Every structure is written in C-alpha cells, then in structure tokens.
N, C-alpha and C positions, 0 to 999 in steps of 0.2 A: 777491813777493820783495825784500827790501831789499838794494840794492846798494852801499849806503854803508858807511862805518864807524861802527860803533856808539860813541858818545860814552863808554861806560862799559866798554869791551872790555878795558881794562888794558893796551893796546899802546902803545908808545912814540909812534907817529905821532899816533894819535887823542888820546892824553893830552896831547901838545903842542899840537894844533890847538884842542882844547877849552879848556886852559889859556889860551892866547893870545887866543882870541876873547873870553874872560870876564875879560881883563886880570890873570889870576892870574900868580905867578910860575912859569916852568917850571923844574921840580926835575930836576936831573942827580944820578944816584946814582953814586957813585965820582968818578973826575976827569973824565968825559966824554969820555976817550980811545977808549972801547971804539968798534968799527967795526960798521957794518952794510951790507948792500946790499939795494935794495928794487926791486921790479920790478911792474908792473901785470899783473894777473891775464889779462887778454885777451891780452897779449903772450906770456905763458906758455903759454896754451892755443893761441894760433897756432903757437908753436914746437913743441908737442907734435903738432899736426895734421901739420904739415910733417915731422917726424920719422915718423911713422906712414906718410906717403905715399913714404918713401925706400925704395929697393930693400934686398934682404937683405944687400948688401955693407956698407951702413952699420952700425957696430957701436959700442958705447959705450966708455968713458963720454962722454956728450955734456952739455955744461953748458947748461942753458936758463935759467940766472938771470942776473942782472947782475955783471959782474966789477968794476965800479966800487963801491968802499966809501968811506964817509965817516963821521966821526966823530958820536957822539950830539951833542956840542956843535955841530957843523956843522948837524946836523939841527935843533936847537932855534933856531940863529942864523937859518936859512933860514924856518922857519915864523914866527918874530917878524917877519922883513923881509917875507914874503909877506902875511902878515895885517895889517900896519901897526899891530901891537900895541905897546903900551908896556911889555908884560911884561919882567921882568928874568929872567936865567938865574942860578939859584942852586943851590947844592949841598945835598943832604940825606941823611939816613941812608939806607942801604940797606934796602929792604923786606925781611921775612922771606922766607925760601927759598920758591921756587915749591911748591905743594902737588903730592903725587904724582900726582894725576889730571891736573893742567895738564902736568906733566913727560911724563907717557905720551902726551898728545896732541901733542907738540911732538918733533922730533928735532934733535940736536945739529947746529949748521951745519957744513957741509963747505967745504972750500977748492975754489975751481972749478977743473976741468981740462977742457979743450976739445981736442978733435982734430977738425980740419976743420969747425968750426962758429964762430958767434959768437953773441953775444947779441942777442935781437931788440931791435929799436930802437923807440921811442915815435914815435907820430904828432905832426905838428907841431900847435902849440897845447896841448900837454900842460899848460901852467900851469891851463887850465880843468878838465883831467881830475884833476889831483893838485897839492898844494902842494909836494911833495918830488920830482917827476920828475927824474931825472938820466940821460938818454938810455938808459933802461932797455928 
C-alpha cells in the first residue's frame, strides 16, 4: 500500500512539492489568500479512536481537524523554503471547474466547532513526516 502523496493527484500540497523539487514555478490560482487547514491522517485516526473510547456522555459535534489555517500563498512559501527550491511563486488562470465525479467525492469544508476537545497534535520531528506540518 502506497502511503505517500501521489505526484499527480492534483492536490495543492503534492502539486507544490513536485513543482518545487523540479524547479518549476509554483502556480497560485486567484490571489493566494484562500485558506486551508491540513492534518496528518494518523493524527485524525488517533482522534477517532480516542472518540470511540469515550463514554456515552460525550456527544458531538467534535472537531478532529486542525483549527489552524493558513493561506495557499503561505503554503507555497513554506514548500519553497523547506525544499530549498529556487522556484518562483506566480499567479495563473484558474483551472476549469472540478468534474462532477470529483466534486461528489469531496465535501465542502466546514468551519471547525469544538466543545470540550482540541485538535490532535503532531509528534516532534514532524518536518521529516511532512513539509507542511503546523502543529496538526
């Protein structure tokens, strides 16, 4: 089972990493002010397991994501810095709208709401685990 990011999966993190490693420009669509929140899958799974182990008095909604957001421009800058790339960050035309099939596989991002819980934290040394870790 492949546990890494596929270089051609069309997602912003893998796109930026591949572009930076190849010395290509990192292309921002729009002004780069769009925000995202990222989390390690193993942290999310750990949070789900902990939630399943709680007693019945714990009710939702429970936020198991990362409340910290940063802009796509900040992500691009971080990838360039961590890869040591000389890639430039440029603006490009927005790509065509997502296909209906891809849109059906993803849900709209919801604002975090948390009651009596906090986002899982990453293990130390996360730079080795991910280029974009932000205490997720």
